Biopython code that builds the backbone (N, CA, C, O; Angstrom):
import numpy as np
from Bio.PDB.StructureBuilder import StructureBuilder

atoms = [
    (1, "UNK", "N", (-117.192, 56.949, -40.257)),
    (1, "UNK", "CA", (-118.749, 57.328, -40.601)),
    (1, "UNK", "C", (-118.148, 56.962, -42.627)),
    (1, "UNK", "O", (-117.095, 57.387, -43.102)),
    (2, "UNK", "N", (-118.885, 56.363, -43.165)),
    (2, "UNK", "CA", (-118.498, 55.704, -44.303)),
    (2, "UNK", "C", (-119.976, 54.896, -45.059)),
    (2, "UNK", "O", (-120.957, 54.870, -44.316)),
    (3, "UNK", "N", (-120.094, 54.469, -46.007)),
    (3, "UNK", "CA", (-121.265, 53.875, -47.121)),
    (3, "UNK", "C", (-120.521, 52.139, -46.620)),
    (3, "UNK", "O", (-119.374, 51.724, -46.454)),
    (4, "UNK", "N", (-121.895, 51.536, -46.522)),
    (4, "UNK", "CA", (-121.911, 50.361, -46.377)),
    (4, "UNK", "C", (-120.638, 49.109, -46.831)),
    (4, "UNK", "O", (-120.043, 48.251, -46.180)),
    (5, "UNK", "N", (-120.614, 49.509, -48.174)),
    (5, "UNK", "CA", (-119.089, 48.479, -48.597)),
    (5, "UNK", "C", (-117.856, 48.700, -47.821)),
    (5, "UNK", "O", (-116.884, 47.949, -47.902)),
    (6, "UNK", "N", (-117.904, 49.600, -47.172)),
    (6, "UNK", "CA", (-116.272, 49.484, -46.692)),
    (6, "UNK", "C", (-116.463, 49.244, -44.926)),
    (6, "UNK", "O", (-115.762, 49.762, -44.057)),
    (7, "UNK", "N", (-117.833, 48.139, -44.686)),
    (7, "UNK", "CA", (-117.682, 47.652, -43.115)),
    (7, "UNK", "C", (-116.191, 47.086, -43.243)),
    (7, "UNK", "O", (-115.252, 47.430, -42.525)),
    (8, "UNK", "N", (-116.137, 46.042, -44.416)),
    (8, "UNK", "CA", (-114.918, 44.851, -43.896)),
    (8, "UNK", "C", (-113.497, 45.819, -44.139)),
    (8, "UNK", "O", (-112.454, 45.292, -43.753)),
    (9, "UNK", "N", (-113.421, 46.815, -44.584)),
    (9, "UNK", "CA", (-112.300, 47.696, -44.910)),
    (9, "UNK", "C", (-112.057, 48.465, -43.018)),
    (9, "UNK", "O", (-111.058, 48.285, -42.321)),
    (10, "UNK", "N", (-112.886, 49.009, -42.762)),
    (10, "UNK", "CA", (-112.890, 49.765, -41.392)),
    (10, "UNK", "C", (-112.458, 48.505, -40.483)),
    (10, "UNK", "O", (-111.372, 48.672, -39.927)),
    (11, "UNK", "N", (-113.148, 47.182, -40.204)),
    (11, "UNK", "CA", (-113.021, 46.310, -39.431)),
    (11, "UNK", "C", (-111.786, 46.022, -39.468)),
    (11, "UNK", "O", (-111.028, 45.992, -38.498)),
    (12, "UNK", "N", (-111.400, 45.693, -41.094)),
    (12, "UNK", "CA", (-109.577, 45.493, -40.975)),
    (12, "UNK", "C", (-108.692, 46.680, -40.392)),
    (12, "UNK", "O", (-107.776, 46.601, -39.573)),
    (13, "UNK", "N", (-109.015, 47.380, -40.792)),
    (13, "UNK", "CA", (-108.098, 48.754, -39.855)),
    (13, "UNK", "C", (-107.931, 49.034, -38.180)),
    (13, "UNK", "O", (-106.952, 49.465, -37.572)),
    (14, "UNK", "N", (-109.322, 48.603, -37.656)),
    (14, "UNK", "CA", (-109.141, 48.990, -36.954)),
    (14, "UNK", "C", (-108.286, 47.498, -36.028)),
    (14, "UNK", "O", (-107.432, 47.749, -35.178)),
    (15, "UNK", "N", (-108.625, 46.226, -36.314)),
    (15, "UNK", "CA", (-107.693, 45.019, -35.867)),
    (15, "UNK", "C", (-105.929, 45.648, -36.357)),
    (15, "UNK", "O", (-104.991, 45.320, -35.631)),
    (16, "UNK", "N", (-105.709, 46.394, -37.414)),
    (16, "UNK", "CA", (-104.573, 46.131, -37.434)),
    (16, "UNK", "C", (-104.186, 47.191, -36.564)),
    (16, "UNK", "O", (-103.019, 47.114, -36.181)),
    (17, "UNK", "N", (-104.814, 48.109, -36.170)),
    (17, "UNK", "CA", (-104.205, 49.278, -35.060)),
    (17, "UNK", "C", (-104.604, 48.755, -33.848)),
    (17, "UNK", "O", (-104.104, 49.463, -32.975)),
    (18, "UNK", "N", (-105.287, 47.826, -33.340)),
    (18, "UNK", "CA", (-105.389, 47.557, -32.235)),
    (18, "UNK", "C", (-106.794, 47.758, -31.493)),
    (18, "UNK", "O", (-107.153, 47.190, -30.461)),
    (19, "UNK", "N", (-107.372, 48.514, -32.106)),
    (19, "UNK", "CA", (-108.724, 48.741, -31.704)),
    (19, "UNK", "C", (-110.010, 48.819, -32.054)),
    (19, "UNK", "O", (-110.308, 48.935, -33.243)),
    (20, "UNK", "N", (-111.063, 48.762, -30.968)),
    (20, "UNK", "CA", (-112.003, 48.011, -31.528)),
    (20, "UNK", "C", (-112.932, 48.748, -32.524)),
    (20, "UNK", "O", (-112.992, 49.976, -32.596)),
    (21, "UNK", "N", (-113.801, 47.711, -33.446)),
    (21, "UNK", "CA", (-114.154, 48.280, -34.450)),
    (21, "UNK", "C", (-115.372, 49.102, -34.240)),
    (21, "UNK", "O", (-116.396, 48.634, -33.743)),
    (22, "UNK", "N", (-115.241, 50.401, -34.648)),
    (22, "UNK", "CA", (-116.894, 51.468, -34.508)),
    (22, "UNK", "C", (-116.858, 51.952, -35.593)),
    (22, "UNK", "O", (-115.860, 51.863, -36.307)),
    (23, "UNK", "N", (-117.598, 52.370, -35.830)),
    (23, "UNK", "CA", (-118.403, 53.273, -37.023)),
    (23, "UNK", "C", (-119.789, 52.748, -37.288)),
    (23, "UNK", "O", (-120.287, 51.655, -37.018)),
    (24, "UNK", "N", (-120.367, 53.994, -37.991)),
    (24, "UNK", "CA", (-121.665, 54.266, -38.767)),
    (24, "UNK", "C", (-121.443, 54.054, -39.968)),
    (24, "UNK", "O", (-120.548, 54.613, -40.601)),
    (25, "UNK", "N", (-122.367, 53.077, -40.500)),
    (25, "UNK", "CA", (-122.323, 53.297, -42.183)),
    (25, "UNK", "C", (-123.769, 53.761, -42.725)),
    (25, "UNK", "O", (-124.720, 53.884, -41.953)),
    (26, "UNK", "N", (-123.851, 53.977, -43.915)),
    (26, "UNK", "CA", (-124.981, 54.287, -44.382)),
    (26, "UNK", "C", (-124.956, 53.532, -45.723)),
    (26, "UNK", "O", (-124.159, 52.662, -46.075)),
    (27, "UNK", "N", (-125.998, 54.050, -46.394)),
    (27, "UNK", "CA", (-126.679, 53.356, -47.674)),
    (27, "UNK", "C", (-125.733, 53.869, -48.617)),
    (27, "UNK", "O", (-125.348, 55.025, -48.793)),
    (28, "UNK", "N", (-125.349, 52.530, -49.338)),
    (28, "UNK", "CA", (-124.283, 53.237, -50.664)),
    (28, "UNK", "C", (-124.998, 52.867, -51.652)),
    (28, "UNK", "O", (-125.718, 51.879, -51.508)),
    (29, "UNK", "N", (-124.969, 53.618, -52.972)),
    (29, "UNK", "CA", (-124.024, 54.615, -53.320)),
    (29, "UNK", "C", (-124.547, 56.093, -52.529)),
    (29, "UNK", "O", (-125.675, 56.367, -52.119)),
    (30, "UNK", "N", (-123.249, 56.943, -52.483)),
    (30, "UNK", "CA", (-123.198, 58.485, -51.868)),
    (30, "UNK", "C", (-123.112, 59.234, -53.365)),
    (30, "UNK", "O", (-124.083, 59.798, -53.868)),
    (31, "UNK", "N", (-121.735, 59.145, -54.024)),
    (31, "UNK", "CA", (-121.537, 60.420, -55.081)),
    (31, "UNK", "C", (-122.523, 60.776, -55.888)),
    (31, "UNK", "O", (-122.487, 61.877, -56.436)),
    (32, "UNK", "N", (-123.777, 59.721, -56.133)),
    (32, "UNK", "CA", (-124.920, 60.109, -57.211)),
    (32, "UNK", "C", (-126.088, 60.802, -56.648)),
    (32, "UNK", "O", (-126.894, 61.260, -57.457)),
    (33, "UNK", "N", (-126.318, 60.958, -55.339)),
    (33, "UNK", "CA", (-127.424, 61.300, -54.620)),
    (33, "UNK", "C", (-127.335, 62.841, -54.789)),
    (33, "UNK", "O", (-126.504, 63.740, -54.916)),
    (34, "UNK", "N", (-128.974, 62.574, -54.701)),
    (34, "UNK", "CA", (-129.104, 64.076, -55.044)),
    (34, "UNK", "C", (-128.712, 64.904, -52.989)),
    (34, "UNK", "O", (-128.297, 64.277, -52.015)),
    (35, "UNK", "N", (-129.077, 66.409, -53.078)),
    (35, "UNK", "CA", (-129.153, 67.155, -51.690)),
    (35, "UNK", "C", (-130.401, 66.562, -50.877)),
    (35, "UNK", "O", (-130.356, 66.280, -49.679)),
    (36, "UNK", "N", (-131.184, 66.460, -51.456)),
    (36, "UNK", "CA", (-132.492, 66.111, -50.807)),
    (36, "UNK", "C", (-132.441, 64.387, -50.330)),
    (36, "UNK", "O", (-133.104, 63.970, -49.380)),
    (37, "UNK", "N", (-131.557, 63.521, -51.153)),
    (37, "UNK", "CA", (-131.345, 62.027, -50.492)),
    (37, "UNK", "C", (-130.179, 62.234, -49.605)),
    (37, "UNK", "O", (-130.293, 61.388, -48.718)),
    (38, "UNK", "N", (-129.399, 62.752, -49.458)),
    (38, "UNK", "CA", (-128.162, 63.166, -48.769)),
    (38, "UNK", "C", (-128.982, 63.530, -46.939)),
    (38, "UNK", "O", (-128.914, 62.989, -45.835)),
    (39, "UNK", "N", (-129.644, 64.649, -47.488)),
    (39, "UNK", "CA", (-130.372, 64.873, -45.956)),
    (39, "UNK", "C", (-130.778, 64.168, -45.628)),
    (39, "UNK", "O", (-130.499, 64.024, -44.437)),
    (40, "UNK", "N", (-131.748, 63.080, -46.189)),
    (40, "UNK", "CA", (-132.533, 61.730, -45.299)),
    (40, "UNK", "C", (-131.902, 60.604, -45.045)),
    (40, "UNK", "O", (-132.393, 59.689, -44.384)),
    (41, "UNK", "N", (-130.472, 60.591, -45.687)),
    (41, "UNK", "CA", (-129.586, 59.310, -44.932)),
    (41, "UNK", "C", (-128.990, 60.185, -44.396)),
    (41, "UNK", "O", (-128.234, 59.443, -43.771)),
    (42, "UNK", "N", (-128.635, 61.327, -44.058)),
    (42, "UNK", "CA", (-128.501, 62.181, -42.517)),
    (42, "UNK", "C", (-129.509, 62.358, -41.475)),
    (42, "UNK", "O", (-129.342, 62.896, -40.381)),
    (43, "UNK", "N", (-130.255, 61.997, -41.805)),
    (43, "UNK", "CA", (-131.479, 62.208, -40.909)),
    (43, "UNK", "C", (-131.578, 60.925, -40.298)),
    (43, "UNK", "O", (-131.736, 61.009, -39.080)),
    (44, "UNK", "N", (-131.531, 59.564, -40.825)),
    (44, "UNK", "CA", (-131.946, 58.387, -40.672)),
    (44, "UNK", "C", (-130.492, 57.894, -39.465)),
    (44, "UNK", "O", (-130.809, 57.046, -38.631)),
    (45, "UNK", "N", (-129.232, 58.340, -39.421)),
    (45, "UNK", "CA", (-128.849, 58.199, -38.728)),
    (45, "UNK", "C", (-127.975, 59.243, -37.818)),
    (45, "UNK", "O", (-126.810, 59.108, -37.444)),
    (46, "UNK", "N", (-128.860, 60.299, -37.577)),
    (46, "UNK", "CA", (-128.446, 61.062, -36.867)),
    (46, "UNK", "C", (-128.213, 61.084, -35.161)),
    (46, "UNK", "O", (-127.408, 61.680, -34.445)),
    (47, "UNK", "N", (-129.413, 60.057, -34.864)),
    (47, "UNK", "CA", (-129.328, 59.951, -33.448)),
    (47, "UNK", "C", (-128.264, 59.032, -33.143)),
    (47, "UNK", "O", (-127.648, 59.309, -32.114)),
    (48, "UNK", "N", (-127.827, 57.844, -33.873)),
    (48, "UNK", "CA", (-126.774, 57.153, -33.760)),
    (48, "UNK", "C", (-125.847, 57.774, -33.704)),
    (48, "UNK", "O", (-125.231, 57.690, -32.642)),
    (49, "UNK", "N", (-125.046, 59.078, -35.232)),
    (49, "UNK", "CA", (-124.318, 59.670, -34.704)),
    (49, "UNK", "C", (-123.768, 60.384, -33.580)),
    (49, "UNK", "O", (-122.609, 60.491, -33.178)),
    (50, "UNK", "N", (-124.997, 60.903, -33.114)),
    (50, "UNK", "CA", (-124.698, 61.779, -31.755)),
    (50, "UNK", "C", (-124.571, 60.906, -30.175)),
    (50, "UNK", "O", (-124.175, 61.400, -29.120)),
    (51, "UNK", "N", (-125.000, 59.599, -30.383)),
    (51, "UNK", "CA", (-124.859, 58.836, -29.495)),
    (51, "UNK", "C", (-123.219, 58.403, -29.164)),
    (51, "UNK", "O", (-122.577, 58.563, -28.126)),
    (52, "UNK", "N", (-122.852, 57.849, -30.348)),
    (52, "UNK", "CA", (-121.385, 57.776, -30.586)),
    (52, "UNK", "C", (-120.129, 59.215, -30.160)),
    (52, "UNK", "O", (-119.023, 59.387, -29.648)),
    (53, "UNK", "N", (-121.035, 59.821, -30.672)),
    (53, "UNK", "CA", (-120.282, 61.441, -30.517)),
    (53, "UNK", "C", (-120.299, 61.654, -28.649)),
    (53, "UNK", "O", (-119.444, 62.321, -28.066)),
    (54, "UNK", "N", (-121.075, 61.171, -28.173)),
    (54, "UNK", "CA", (-121.289, 61.873, -26.994)),
    (54, "UNK", "C", (-120.875, 60.611, -26.159)),
    (54, "UNK", "O", (-120.707, 61.027, -25.012)),
    (55, "UNK", "N", (-120.642, 59.316, -26.198)),
    (55, "UNK", "CA", (-120.278, 58.233, -25.698)),
    (55, "UNK", "C", (-118.611, 58.480, -25.055)),
    (55, "UNK", "O", (-118.018, 57.552, -24.504)),
]
sb = StructureBuilder()
sb.init_structure("model")
sb.init_model(0)
sb.init_chain("A")
sb.init_seg("    ")
for serial, (resi, resn, name, xyz) in enumerate(atoms, 1):
    if name == "N":
        sb.init_residue(resn, " ", resi, " ")
    sb.init_atom(name, np.array(xyz, "f"), 0.0, 1.0, " ", f" {name:<3s}", serial, name[0])
structure = sb.get_structure()
């Protein structure tokens, strides 16, 4: 799980390791978000995260 600018890095790493590319990516930037903004971002991807974890 990472923010959107790291999609290509995650794909490159997956390819280098021989694993399928997988991951959940959220809006960027992260570091200057308020607690409330982070909660909103987490709520947006929670269902997808749970599907991935339970798959």
